Biopython code that builds the backbone (N, CA, C, O; Angstrom):
import numpy as np
from Bio.PDB.StructureBuilder import StructureBuilder

atoms = [
    (1, "MET", "N", (36.799, 39.009, -42.944)),
    (1, "MET", "CA", (36.205, 38.703, -41.652)),
    (1, "MET", "C", (37.321, 38.592, -40.606)),
    (1, "MET", "O", (38.359, 37.981, -40.860)),
    (2, "ALA", "N", (37.103, 39.175, -39.452)),
    (2, "ALA", "CA", (38.084, 39.132, -38.365)),
    (2, "ALA", "C", (38.002, 37.803, -37.627)),
    (2, "ALA", "O", (36.949, 37.167, -37.577)),
    (3, "ASN", "N", (39.114, 37.400, -37.064)),
    (3, "ASN", "CA", (39.119, 36.200, -36.234)),
    (3, "ASN", "C", (38.255, 36.439, -35.011)),
    (3, "ASN", "O", (38.154, 37.560, -34.513)),
    (4, "ARG", "N", (37.634, 35.374, -34.535)),
    (4, "ARG", "CA", (36.737, 35.486, -33.379)),
    (4, "ARG", "C", (36.889, 34.240, -32.524)),
    (4, "ARG", "O", (36.924, 33.125, -33.044)),
    (5, "TRP", "N", (36.981, 34.427, -31.210)),
    (5, "TRP", "CA", (37.068, 33.327, -30.268)),
    (5, "TRP", "C", (35.683, 32.708, -30.142)),
    (5, "TRP", "O", (34.722, 33.406, -29.818)),
    (6, "ILE", "N", (35.566, 31.383, -30.398)),
    (6, "ILE", "CA", (34.248, 30.752, -30.367)),
    (6, "ILE", "C", (34.091, 29.682, -29.295)),
    (6, "ILE", "O", (32.974, 29.223, -29.057)),
    (7, "GLY", "N", (35.179, 29.269, -28.640)),
    (7, "GLY", "CA", (34.988, 28.245, -27.632)),
    (7, "GLY", "C", (36.253, 27.787, -26.949)),
    (7, "GLY", "O", (37.366, 28.170, -27.310)),
    (8, "VAL", "N", (36.041, 26.954, -25.950)),
    (8, "VAL", "CA", (37.109, 26.299, -25.206)),
    (8, "VAL", "C", (36.774, 24.816, -25.203)),
    (8, "VAL", "O", (35.633, 24.439, -24.937)),
    (9, "THR", "N", (37.762, 23.968, -25.497)),
    (9, "THR", "CA", (37.551, 22.521, -25.521)),
    (9, "THR", "C", (38.219, 21.890, -24.311)),
    (9, "THR", "O", (39.369, 22.190, -23.987)),
    (10, "VAL", "N", (37.475, 21.006, -23.646)),
    (10, "VAL", "CA", (37.949, 20.342, -22.444)),
    (10, "VAL", "C", (38.031, 18.840, -22.728)),
    (10, "VAL", "O", (37.043, 18.234, -23.142)),
    (11, "ASP", "N", (39.201, 18.238, -22.508)),
    (11, "ASP", "CA", (39.367, 16.794, -22.647)),
    (11, "ASP", "C", (38.752, 16.102, -21.427)),
    (11, "ASP", "O", (38.990, 16.517, -20.293)),
    (12, "CYS", "N", (37.958, 15.044, -21.658)),
    (12, "CYS", "CA", (37.278, 14.357, -20.561)),
    (12, "CYS", "C", (37.254, 12.855, -20.792)),
    (12, "CYS", "O", (37.116, 12.386, -21.922)),
    (13, "VAL", "N", (37.390, 12.115, -19.713)),
    (13, "VAL", "CA", (37.177, 10.674, -19.773)),
    (13, "VAL", "C", (35.667, 10.409, -19.776)),
    (13, "VAL", "O", (35.184, 9.602, -20.571)),
    (14, "ASP", "N", (34.917, 11.085, -18.890)),
    (14, "ASP", "CA", (33.466, 10.950, -18.800)),
    (14, "ASP", "C", (32.824, 12.251, -19.285)),
    (14, "ASP", "O", (32.491, 13.127, -18.488)),
    (15, "VAL", "N", (32.659, 12.358, -20.584)),
    (15, "VAL", "CA", (32.164, 13.585, -21.219)),
    (15, "VAL", "C", (30.812, 14.000, -20.653)),
    (15, "VAL", "O", (30.622, 15.169, -20.316)),
    (16, "GLU", "N", (29.883, 13.078, -20.542)),
    (16, "GLU", "CA", (28.529, 13.413, -20.077)),
    (16, "GLU", "C", (28.545, 13.986, -18.658)),
    (16, "GLU", "O", (27.848, 14.962, -18.377)),
    (17, "ARG", "N", (29.328, 13.393, -17.770)),
    (17, "ARG", "CA", (29.393, 13.848, -16.369)),
    (17, "ARG", "C", (29.991, 15.245, -16.275)),
    (17, "ARG", "O", (29.442, 16.111, -15.594)),
    (18, "VAL", "N", (31.108, 15.468, -16.951)),
    (18, "VAL", "CA", (31.767, 16.777, -16.868)),
    (18, "VAL", "C", (30.906, 17.847, -17.548)),
    (18, "VAL", "O", (30.782, 18.956, -17.029)),
    (19, "ALA", "N", (30.315, 17.529, -18.692)),
    (19, "ALA", "CA", (29.445, 18.493, -19.382)),
    (19, "ALA", "C", (28.218, 18.833, -18.534)),
    (19, "ALA", "O", (27.798, 19.989, -18.495)),
    (20, "ALA", "N", (27.641, 17.839, -17.856)),
    (20, "ALA", "CA", (26.482, 18.099, -16.993)),
    (20, "ALA", "C", (26.861, 19.025, -15.838)),
    (20, "ALA", "O", (26.080, 19.902, -15.467)),
    (21, "PHE", "N", (28.054, 18.839, -15.268)),
    (21, "PHE", "CA", (28.545, 19.716, -14.202)),
    (21, "PHE", "C", (28.588, 21.165, -14.685)),
    (21, "PHE", "O", (28.034, 22.054, -14.038)),
    (22, "TRP", "N", (29.251, 21.403, -15.828)),
    (22, "TRP", "CA", (29.400, 22.757, -16.348)),
    (22, "TRP", "C", (28.073, 23.333, -16.832)),
    (22, "TRP", "O", (27.844, 24.536, -16.703)),
    (23, "SER", "N", (27.204, 22.507, -17.380)),
    (23, "SER", "CA", (25.890, 22.971, -17.815)),
    (23, "SER", "C", (25.099, 23.508, -16.627)),
    (23, "SER", "O", (24.487, 24.572, -16.714)),
    (24, "ALA", "N", (25.112, 22.770, -15.517)),
    (24, "ALA", "CA", (24.394, 23.204, -14.317)),
    (24, "ALA", "C", (25.046, 24.422, -13.678)),
    (24, "ALA", "O", (24.351, 25.351, -13.269)),
    (25, "LEU", "N", (26.374, 24.428, -13.588)),
    (25, "LEU", "CA", (27.071, 25.548, -12.947)),
    (25, "LEU", "C", (26.866, 26.853, -13.715)),
    (25, "LEU", "O", (26.651, 27.901, -13.105)),
    (26, "LEU", "N", (26.930, 26.798, -15.037)),
    (26, "LEU", "CA", (26.839, 28.008, -15.859)),
    (26, "LEU", "C", (25.447, 28.248, -16.426)),
    (26, "LEU", "O", (25.229, 29.234, -17.131)),
    (27, "ASP", "N", (24.496, 27.355, -16.127)),
    (27, "ASP", "CA", (23.131, 27.457, -16.640)),
    (27, "ASP", "C", (23.128, 27.608, -18.163)),
    (27, "ASP", "O", (22.487, 28.502, -18.716)),
    (28, "ARG", "N", (23.863, 26.709, -18.822)),
    (28, "ARG", "CA", (23.946, 26.703, -20.291)),
    (28, "ARG", "C", (23.511, 25.339, -20.800)),
    (28, "ARG", "O", (24.002, 24.302, -20.351)),
    (29, "GLU", "N", (22.595, 25.362, -21.732)),
    (29, "GLU", "CA", (22.064, 24.134, -22.307)),
    (29, "GLU", "C", (22.983, 23.612, -23.402)),
    (29, "GLU", "O", (23.650, 24.387, -24.087)),
    (30, "PRO", "N", (23.014, 22.290, -23.561)),
    (30, "PRO", "CA", (23.760, 21.737, -24.693)),
    (30, "PRO", "C", (23.182, 22.211, -26.024)),
    (30, "PRO", "O", (21.971, 22.381, -26.172)),
    (31, "GLY", "N", (24.070, 22.416, -26.975)),
    (31, "GLY", "CA", (23.662, 22.801, -28.321)),
    (31, "GLY", "C", (23.913, 21.643, -29.270)),
    (31, "GLY", "O", (24.097, 20.506, -28.836)),
    (32, "PRO", "N", (23.922, 21.931, -30.572)),
    (32, "PRO", "CA", (24.212, 20.878, -31.548)),
    (32, "PRO", "C", (25.569, 20.247, -31.253)),
    (32, "PRO", "O", (26.515, 20.938, -30.875)),
    (33, "THR", "N", (25.657, 18.947, -31.426)),
    (33, "THR", "CA", (26.867, 18.231, -31.047)),
    (33, "THR", "C", (27.170, 17.133, -32.053)),
    (33, "THR", "O", (26.452, 16.962, -33.038)),
    (34, "ARG", "N", (28.214, 16.411, -31.802)),
    (34, "ARG", "CA", (28.548, 15.234, -32.601)),
    (34, "ARG", "C", (28.654, 14.042, -31.662)),
    (34, "ARG", "O", (28.841, 14.235, -30.461)),
    (35, "PRO", "N", (28.541, 12.833, -32.159)),
    (35, "PRO", "CA", (28.542, 11.656, -31.286)),
    (35, "PRO", "C", (29.767, 11.590, -30.372)),
    (35, "PRO", "O", (30.907, 11.738, -30.813)),
    (36, "GLY", "N", (29.490, 11.361, -29.072)),
    (36, "GLY", "CA", (30.554, 11.239, -28.088)),
    (36, "GLY", "C", (31.020, 12.551, -27.495)),
    (36, "GLY", "O", (31.725, 12.547, -26.486)),
    (37, "TRP", "N", (30.655, 13.660, -28.080)),
    (37, "TRP", "CA", (31.044, 14.987, -27.624)),
    (37, "TRP", "C", (29.814, 15.688, -27.054)),
    (37, "TRP", "O", (28.685, 15.280, -27.328)),
    (38, "VAL", "N", (30.027, 16.744, -26.258)),
    (38, "VAL", "CA", (28.936, 17.615, -25.822)),
    (38, "VAL", "C", (29.387, 19.053, -26.004)),
    (38, "VAL", "O", (30.486, 19.428, -25.597)),
    (39, "TYR", "N", (28.525, 19.857, -26.621)),
    (39, "TYR", "CA", (28.769, 21.284, -26.799)),
    (39, "TYR", "C", (27.764, 22.045, -25.944)),
    (39, "TYR", "O", (26.564, 21.788, -26.033)),
    (40, "LEU", "N", (28.232, 22.974, -25.120)),
    (40, "LEU", "CA", (27.331, 23.876, -24.399)),
    (40, "LEU", "C", (27.317, 25.180, -25.156)),
    (40, "LEU", "O", (28.329, 25.878, -25.231)),
    (41, "GLY", "N", (26.169, 25.508, -25.719)),
    (41, "GLY", "CA", (26.035, 26.714, -26.521)),
    (41, "GLY", "C", (26.078, 26.390, -28.006)),
    (41, "GLY", "O", (26.216, 25.240, -28.420)),
    (42, "ARG", "N", (25.952, 27.470, -28.796)),
    (42, "ARG", "CA", (25.914, 27.366, -30.255)),
    (42, "ARG", "C", (26.955, 28.319, -30.845)),
    (42, "ARG", "O", (27.454, 29.210, -30.158)),
    (43, "HIS", "N", (27.271, 28.123, -32.118)),
    (43, "HIS", "CA", (28.237, 28.997, -32.790)),
    (43, "HIS", "C", (27.830, 30.470, -32.733)),
    (43, "HIS", "O", (28.697, 31.340, -32.656)),
    (44, "ASP", "N", (26.535, 30.762, -32.771)),
    (44, "ASP", "CA", (26.076, 32.151, -32.834)),
    (44, "ASP", "C", (25.720, 32.735, -31.469)),
    (44, "ASP", "O", (25.159, 33.829, -31.404)),
    (45, "ASP", "N", (26.030, 32.036, -30.379)),
    (45, "ASP", "CA", (25.793, 32.568, -29.039)),
    (45, "ASP", "C", (26.716, 33.752, -28.771)),
    (45, "ASP", "O", (27.806, 33.825, -29.338)),
    (46, "PRO", "N", (26.291, 34.683, -27.908)),
    (46, "PRO", "CA", (27.180, 35.801, -27.551)),
    (46, "PRO", "C", (28.379, 35.355, -26.719)),
    (46, "PRO", "O", (29.412, 36.025, -26.726)),
    (47, "GLN", "N", (28.264, 34.240, -26.005)),
    (47, "GLN", "CA", (29.374, 33.700, -25.226)),
    (47, "GLN", "C", (30.021, 32.559, -26.008)),
    (47, "GLN", "O", (29.336, 31.855, -26.749)),
    (48, "PRO", "N", (31.325, 32.370, -25.852)),
    (48, "PRO", "CA", (31.976, 31.212, -26.487)),
    (48, "PRO", "C", (31.378, 29.902, -25.971)),
    (48, "PRO", "O", (30.919, 29.821, -24.831)),
    (49, "ARG", "N", (31.391, 28.885, -26.822)),
    (49, "ARG", "CA", (30.896, 27.569, -26.425)),
    (49, "ARG", "C", (31.928, 26.858, -25.556)),
    (49, "ARG", "O", (33.124, 27.137, -25.639)),
    (50, "LEU", "N", (31.456, 25.947, -24.735)),
    (50, "LEU", "CA", (32.310, 24.985, -24.055)),
    (50, "LEU", "C", (32.107, 23.655, -24.761)),
    (50, "LEU", "O", (30.978, 23.196, -24.933)),
    (51, "VAL", "N", (33.208, 23.045, -25.165)),
    (51, "VAL", "CA", (33.157, 21.795, -25.908)),
    (51, "VAL", "C", (33.854, 20.727, -25.079)),
    (51, "VAL", "O", (34.970, 20.935, -24.603)),
    (52, "PHE", "N", (33.206, 19.597, -24.906)),
    (52, "PHE", "CA", (33.753, 18.494, -24.122)),
    (52, "PHE", "C", (34.014, 17.337, -25.070)),
    (52, "PHE", "O", (33.092, 16.774, -25.661)),
    (53, "GLN", "N", (35.299, 16.990, -25.202)),
    (53, "GLN", "CA", (35.674, 15.924, -26.128)),
    (53, "GLN", "C", (36.197, 14.719, -25.364)),
    (53, "GLN", "O", (36.866, 14.872, -24.343)),
    (54, "PRO", "N", (35.895, 13.517, -25.855)),
    (54, "PRO", "CA", (36.340, 12.313, -25.159)),
    (54, "PRO", "C", (37.821, 12.039, -25.381)),
    (54, "PRO", "O", (38.347, 12.196, -26.482)),
    (55, "VAL", "N", (38.478, 11.624, -24.299)),
    (55, "VAL", "CA", (39.866, 11.164, -24.350)),
    (55, "VAL", "C", (39.970, 9.897, -23.509)),
    (55, "VAL", "O", (39.120, 9.644, -22.656)),
    (56, "ALA", "N", (41.002, 9.108, -23.745)),
    (56, "ALA", "CA", (41.149, 7.826, -23.057)),
    (56, "ALA", "C", (41.827, 7.927, -21.697)),
    (56, "ALA", "O", (41.670, 7.033, -20.866)),
    (57, "THR", "N", (42.583, 9.004, -21.454)),
    (57, "THR", "CA", (43.352, 9.088, -20.214)),
    (57, "THR", "C", (42.909, 10.285, -19.382)),
    (57, "THR", "O", (42.568, 11.330, -19.936)),
    (58, "PRO", "N", (42.910, 10.147, -18.051)),
    (58, "PRO", "CA", (42.533, 11.270, -17.185)),
    (58, "PRO", "C", (43.595, 12.364, -17.175)),
    (58, "PRO", "O", (44.744, 12.149, -17.558)),
    (59, "LYS", "N", (43.177, 13.534, -16.727)),
    (59, "LYS", "CA", (44.068, 14.681, -16.607)),
    (59, "LYS", "C", (45.164, 14.380, -15.593)),
    (59, "LYS", "O", (44.911, 13.784, -14.545)),
    (60, "GLU", "N", (46.384, 14.799, -15.917)),
    (60, "GLU", "CA", (47.500, 14.685, -14.979)),
    (60, "GLU", "C", (48.179, 16.044, -14.885)),
    (60, "GLU", "O", (48.431, 16.683, -15.907)),
    (61, "GLY", "N", (48.476, 16.487, -13.681)),
    (61, "GLY", "CA", (49.157, 17.764, -13.493)),
    (61, "GLY", "C", (48.207, 18.944, -13.587)),
    (61, "GLY", "O", (47.014, 18.785, -13.847)),
    (62, "LYS", "N", (48.749, 20.109, -13.374)),
    (62, "LYS", "CA", (47.977, 21.353, -13.390)),
    (62, "LYS", "C", (47.743, 21.810, -14.821)),
    (62, "LYS", "O", (48.647, 21.775, -15.654)),
    (63, "VAL", "N", (46.512, 22.240, -15.093)),
    (63, "VAL", "CA", (46.210, 22.779, -16.417)),
    (63, "VAL", "C", (46.833, 24.165, -16.553)),
    (63, "VAL", "O", (46.987, 24.881, -15.563)),
    (64, "ARG", "N", (47.185, 24.534, -17.762)),
    (64, "ARG", "CA", (47.831, 25.829, -18.001)),
    (64, "ARG", "C", (46.830, 26.894, -18.440)),
    (64, "ARG", "O", (47.194, 28.061, -18.590)),
    (65, "LEU", "N", (45.597, 26.508, -18.642)),
    (65, "LEU", "CA", (44.527, 27.410, -19.056)),
    (65, "LEU", "C", (43.298, 27.020, -18.254)),
    (65, "LEU", "O", (42.996, 25.833, -18.129)),
    (66, "HIS", "N", (42.584, 27.996, -17.710)),
    (66, "HIS", "CA", (41.401, 27.651, -16.942)),
    (66, "HIS", "C", (40.331, 28.718, -17.110)),
    (66, "HIS", "O", (40.605, 29.818, -17.590)),
    (67, "LEU", "N", (39.110, 28.380, -16.710)),
    (67, "LEU", "CA", (37.992, 29.307, -16.768)),
    (67, "LEU", "C", (37.888, 30.067, -15.456)),
    (67, "LEU", "O", (38.222, 29.543, -14.394)),
    (68, "ASP", "N", (37.423, 31.304, -15.539)),
    (68, "ASP", "CA", (37.096, 32.112, -14.370)),
    (68, "ASP", "C", (35.580, 32.287, -14.369)),
    (68, "ASP", "O", (35.003, 32.708, -15.372)),
    (69, "VAL", "N", (34.936, 31.967, -13.252)),
    (69, "VAL", "CA", (33.484, 32.043, -13.142)),
    (69, "VAL", "C", (33.139, 33.091, -12.095)),
    (69, "VAL", "O", (33.547, 32.978, -10.940)),
    (70, "LEU", "N", (32.384, 34.117, -12.499)),
    (70, "LEU", "CA", (31.959, 35.183, -11.602)),
    (70, "LEU", "C", (30.728, 34.734, -10.828)),
    (70, "LEU", "O", (29.759, 34.252, -11.416)),
    (71, "VAL", "N", (30.767, 34.894, -9.498)),
    (71, "VAL", "CA", (29.627, 34.566, -8.641)),
    (71, "VAL", "C", (29.273, 35.777, -7.788)),
    (71, "VAL", "O", (30.118, 36.632, -7.523)),
    (72, "ASP", "N", (28.000, 35.840, -7.358)),
    (72, "ASP", "CA", (27.567, 36.932, -6.482)),
    (72, "ASP", "C", (28.007, 36.706, -5.041)),
    (72, "ASP", "O", (28.276, 37.661, -4.313)),
    (73, "ASP", "N", (28.081, 35.442, -4.632)),
    (73, "ASP", "CA", (28.419, 35.084, -3.254)),
    (73, "ASP", "C", (29.400, 33.921, -3.307)),
    (73, "ASP", "O", (29.051, 32.839, -3.778)),
    (74, "ILE", "N", (30.613, 34.131, -2.832)),
    (74, "ILE", "CA", (31.661, 33.110, -2.954)),
    (74, "ILE", "C", (31.307, 31.836, -2.192)),
    (74, "ILE", "O", (31.554, 30.737, -2.688)),
    (75, "ASP", "N", (30.732, 31.965, -0.993)),
    (75, "ASP", "CA", (30.378, 30.777, -0.213)),
    (75, "ASP", "C", (29.274, 29.972, -0.898)),
    (75, "ASP", "O", (29.333, 28.743, -0.932)),
    (76, "ALA", "N", (28.276, 30.656, -1.439)),
    (76, "ALA", "CA", (27.208, 29.967, -2.169)),
    (76, "ALA", "C", (27.767, 29.328, -3.437)),
    (76, "ALA", "O", (27.345, 28.235, -3.815)),
    (77, "GLY", "N", (28.706, 29.995, -4.095)),
    (77, "GLY", "CA", (29.334, 29.430, -5.286)),
    (77, "GLY", "C", (30.108, 28.165, -4.970)),
    (77, "GLY", "O", (30.020, 27.182, -5.706)),
    (78, "ILE", "N", (30.859, 28.180, -3.888)),
    (78, "ILE", "CA", (31.615, 26.993, -3.464)),
    (78, "ILE", "C", (30.642, 25.851, -3.158)),
    (78, "ILE", "O", (30.868, 24.714, -3.572)),
    (79, "ALA", "N", (29.571, 26.151, -2.443)),
    (79, "ALA", "CA", (28.585, 25.124, -2.100)),
    (79, "ALA", "C", (27.948, 24.532, -3.355)),
    (79, "ALA", "O", (27.708, 23.326, -3.415)),
    (80, "GLN", "N", (27.673, 25.366, -4.354)),
    (80, "GLN", "CA", (27.089, 24.872, -5.593)),
    (80, "GLN", "C", (28.044, 23.930, -6.316)),
    (80, "GLN", "O", (27.639, 22.872, -6.798)),
    (81, "VAL", "N", (29.314, 24.321, -6.387)),
    (81, "VAL", "CA", (30.317, 23.467, -7.046)),
    (81, "VAL", "C", (30.394, 22.112, -6.351)),
    (81, "VAL", "O", (30.417, 21.075, -7.015)),
    (82, "VAL", "N", (30.432, 22.111, -5.038)),
    (82, "VAL", "CA", (30.514, 20.857, -4.277)),
    (82, "VAL", "C", (29.257, 20.014, -4.504)),
    (82, "VAL", "O", (29.355, 18.801, -4.695)),
    (83, "ALA", "N", (28.080, 20.640, -4.486)),
    (83, "ALA", "CA", (26.826, 19.914, -4.704)),
    (83, "ALA", "C", (26.773, 19.286, -6.094)),
    (83, "ALA", "O", (26.127, 18.255, -6.283)),
    (84, "LEU", "N", (27.451, 19.901, -7.071)),
    (84, "LEU", "CA", (27.461, 19.392, -8.440)),
    (84, "LEU", "C", (28.547, 18.338, -8.674)),
    (84, "LEU", "O", (28.639, 17.772, -9.763)),
    (85, "GLY", "N", (29.368, 18.075, -7.652)),
    (85, "GLY", "CA", (30.396, 17.042, -7.787)),
    (85, "GLY", "C", (31.806, 17.568, -7.912)),
    (85, "GLY", "O", (32.740, 16.787, -8.092)),
    (86, "GLY", "N", (31.985, 18.885, -7.819)),
    (86, "GLY", "CA", (33.321, 19.474, -7.846)),
    (86, "GLY", "C", (33.881, 19.571, -6.441)),
    (86, "GLY", "O", (33.287, 19.063, -5.490)),
    (87, "ARG", "N", (35.040, 20.231, -6.311)),
    (87, "ARG", "CA", (35.667, 20.343, -4.990)),
    (87, "ARG", "C", (36.618, 21.539, -4.944)),
    (87, "ARG", "O", (37.170, 21.947, -5.966)),
    (88, "PRO", "N", (36.799, 22.090, -3.753)),
    (88, "PRO", "CA", (37.796, 23.154, -3.599)),
    (88, "PRO", "C", (39.205, 22.574, -3.558)),
    (88, "PRO", "O", (39.401, 21.440, -3.122)),
    (89, "THR", "N", (40.173, 23.345, -4.007)),
    (89, "THR", "CA", (41.570, 22.904, -3.959)),
    (89, "THR", "C", (42.245, 23.328, -2.661)),
    (89, "THR", "O", (43.315, 22.823, -2.321)),
    (90, "GLY", "N", (41.625, 24.252, -1.935)),
    (90, "GLY", "CA", (42.241, 24.808, -0.738)),
    (90, "GLY", "C", (42.968, 26.116, -1.018)),
    (90, "GLY", "O", (43.461, 26.768, -0.098)),
    (91, "GLU", "N", (43.034, 26.499, -2.303)),
    (91, "GLU", "CA", (43.716, 27.744, -2.666)),
    (91, "GLU", "C", (42.695, 28.875, -2.732)),
    (91, "GLU", "O", (41.700, 28.791, -3.453)),
    (92, "ARG", "N", (42.957, 29.936, -1.966)),
    (92, "ARG", "CA", (42.071, 31.102, -1.907)),
    (92, "ARG", "C", (42.925, 32.356, -1.886)),
    (92, "ARG", "O", (43.958, 32.405, -1.219)),
    (93, "HIS", "N", (42.487, 33.367, -2.619)),
    (93, "HIS", "CA", (43.202, 34.637, -2.675)),
    (93, "HIS", "C", (42.220, 35.755, -2.348)),
    (93, "HIS", "O", (41.246, 35.965, -3.070)),
    (94, "ASP", "N", (42.481, 36.471, -1.259)),
    (94, "ASP", "CA", (41.659, 37.609, -0.869)),
    (94, "ASP", "C", (42.378, 38.890, -1.268)),
    (94, "ASP", "O", (43.515, 39.132, -0.864)),
    (95, "TYR", "N", (41.696, 39.709, -2.069)),
    (95, "TYR", "CA", (42.240, 40.976, -2.546)),
    (95, "TYR", "C", (41.320, 42.107, -2.104)),
    (95, "TYR", "O", (40.188, 41.851, -1.692)),
    (96, "ASP", "N", (41.781, 43.345, -2.180)),
    (96, "ASP", "CA", (40.945, 44.491, -1.822)),
    (96, "ASP", "C", (39.664, 44.520, -2.650)),
    (96, "ASP", "O", (38.604, 44.885, -2.144)),
    (97, "GLU", "N", (39.762, 44.133, -3.935)),
    (97, "GLU", "CA", (38.600, 44.208, -4.831)),
    (97, "GLU", "C", (37.728, 42.960, -4.834)),
    (97, "GLU", "O", (36.669, 42.950, -5.463)),
    (98, "GLY", "N", (38.157, 41.901, -4.137)),
    (98, "GLY", "CA", (37.337, 40.690, -4.105)),
    (98, "GLY", "C", (38.127, 39.464, -3.713)),
    (98, "GLY", "O", (39.227, 39.558, -3.169)),
    (99, "VAL", "N", (37.551, 38.314, -3.998)),
    (99, "VAL", "CA", (38.151, 37.041, -3.611)),
    (99, "VAL", "C", (38.115, 36.080, -4.794)),
    (99, "VAL", "O", (37.186, 36.102, -5.602)),
    (100, "VAL", "N", (39.137, 35.240, -4.880)),
    (100, "VAL", "CA", (39.230, 34.208, -5.897)),
    (100, "VAL", "C", (39.510, 32.887, -5.195)),
    (100, "VAL", "O", (40.434, 32.794, -4.387)),
    (101, "VAL", "N", (38.716, 31.866, -5.500)),
    (101, "VAL", "CA", (38.895, 30.544, -4.923)),
    (101, "VAL", "C", (39.100, 29.562, -6.072)),
    (101, "VAL", "O", (38.307, 29.523, -7.013)),
    (102, "VAL", "N", (40.163, 28.773, -5.992)),
    (102, "VAL", "CA", (40.457, 27.783, -7.024)),
    (102, "VAL", "C", (39.691, 26.505, -6.710)),
    (102, "VAL", "O", (39.788, 25.957, -5.611)),
    (103, "MET", "N", (38.923, 26.040, -7.703)),
    (103, "MET", "CA", (38.084, 24.862, -7.565)),
    (103, "MET", "C", (38.474, 23.827, -8.623)),
    (103, "MET", "O", (39.279, 24.116, -9.508)),
    (104, "GLU", "N", (37.907, 22.629, -8.531)),
    (104, "GLU", "CA", (38.086, 21.592, -9.541)),
    (104, "GLU", "C", (36.727, 21.022, -9.914)),
    (104, "GLU", "O", (35.847, 20.883, -9.064)),
    (105, "ASP", "N", (36.561, 20.691, -11.202)),
    (105, "ASP", "CA", (35.341, 20.007, -11.627)),
    (105, "ASP", "C", (35.463, 18.519, -11.295)),
    (105, "ASP", "O", (36.470, 18.119, -10.712)),
    (106, "PRO", "N", (34.477, 17.683, -11.642)),
    (106, "PRO", "CA", (34.536, 16.272, -11.248)),
    (106, "PRO", "C", (35.753, 15.492, -11.747)),
    (106, "PRO", "O", (36.092, 14.469, -11.152)),
    (107, "GLU", "N", (36.427, 15.935, -12.821)),
    (107, "GLU", "CA", (37.625, 15.246, -13.302)),
    (107, "GLU", "C", (38.915, 15.969, -12.945)),
    (107, "GLU", "O", (39.985, 15.623, -13.446)),
    (108, "GLY", "N", (38.814, 16.981, -12.071)),
    (108, "GLY", "CA", (40.012, 17.654, -11.592)),
    (108, "GLY", "C", (40.489, 18.824, -12.428)),
    (108, "GLY", "O", (41.600, 19.310, -12.211)),
    (109, "HIS", "N", (39.683, 19.302, -13.388)),
    (109, "HIS", "CA", (40.054, 20.496, -14.156)),
    (109, "HIS", "C", (39.898, 21.713, -13.247)),
    (109, "HIS", "O", (38.811, 21.958, -12.722)),
    (110, "GLU", "N", (40.970, 22.473, -13.059)),
    (110, "GLU", "CA", (40.919, 23.638, -12.194)),
    (110, "GLU", "C", (40.177, 24.786, -12.867)),
    (110, "GLU", "O", (40.226, 24.945, -14.087)),
    (111, "PHE", "N", (39.488, 25.584, -12.050)),
    (111, "PHE", "CA", (38.872, 26.828, -12.491)),
    (111, "PHE", "C", (38.751, 27.727, -11.270)),
    (111, "PHE", "O", (38.885, 27.264, -10.137)),
    (112, "CYS", "N", (38.500, 29.013, -11.499)),
    (112, "CYS", "CA", (38.407, 29.962, -10.396)),
    (112, "CYS", "C", (36.993, 30.477, -10.250)),
    (112, "CYS", "O", (36.335, 30.818, -11.233)),
    (113, "LEU", "N", (36.532, 30.530, -9.009)),
    (113, "LEU", "CA", (35.325, 31.272, -8.668)),
    (113, "LEU", "C", (35.798, 32.639, -8.192)),
    (113, "LEU", "O", (36.696, 32.733, -7.356)),
    (114, "SER", "N", (35.193, 33.698, -8.725)),
    (114, "SER", "CA", (35.583, 35.058, -8.351)),
    (114, "SER", "C", (34.364, 35.837, -7.890)),
    (114, "SER", "O", (33.300, 35.770, -8.505)),
    (115, "GLN", "N", (34.530, 36.573, -6.806)),
    (115, "GLN", "CA", (33.505, 37.498, -6.330)),
    (115, "GLN", "C", (34.172, 38.849, -6.182)),
    (115, "GLN", "O", (35.188, 38.972, -5.496)),
    (116, "PHE", "N", (33.612, 39.858, -6.816)),
    (116, "PHE", "CA", (34.153, 41.209, -6.716)),
    (116, "PHE", "C", (33.258, 42.040, -5.827)),
    (116, "PHE", "O", (32.034, 41.916, -5.872)),
    (117, "TYR", "N", (33.877, 42.900, -5.008)),
    (117, "TYR", "CA", (33.119, 43.738, -4.069)),
    (117, "TYR", "C", (32.753, 45.044, -4.709)),
    (117, "TYR", "O", (32.113, 45.884, -4.077)),
]
sb = StructureBuilder()
sb.init_structure("model")
sb.init_model(0)
sb.init_chain("A")
sb.init_seg("    ")
for serial, (resi, resn, name, xyz) in enumerate(atoms, 1):
    if name == "N":
        sb.init_residue(resn, " ", resi, " ")
    sb.init_atom(name, np.array(xyz, "f"), 0.0, 1.0, " ", f" {name:<3s}", serial, name[0])
structure = sb.get_structure()
C-alpha cells in the first residue's frame, strides 16, 4: 500500500471554537473523534481531515505550514472569515492570475484565501 496524506493537525487552546470556525468556513462536518479533540471529515473522505488537538499554550510566532482556501470572490471570502471570528493580517498579494490574502483564524493560525481569475 502506498503512503497517503490523510490530514492536518492544528494545536488549539479552544478546540471547539477553532474547529467550529473551520467547519463553517470549509462547510465540513465533524466526523468520528476522541474526547477533547475535533476531527473534520473521516478517514475515507476524498479530502484530508482537519484535526484539532488541545494544547495548554497559545500559538506564538508565524506558523511554517498553512492551509490555502480557494474562494470565488476574495472580498466575500474575507467578510466570511471576519464574520466567523477570524481576521485579515493586512498582507495581500495581487498577481496576474489572481489574488492571495493572508488571514488568521480565531487563535491566530495563518492561512491564505486565494481567488484565481
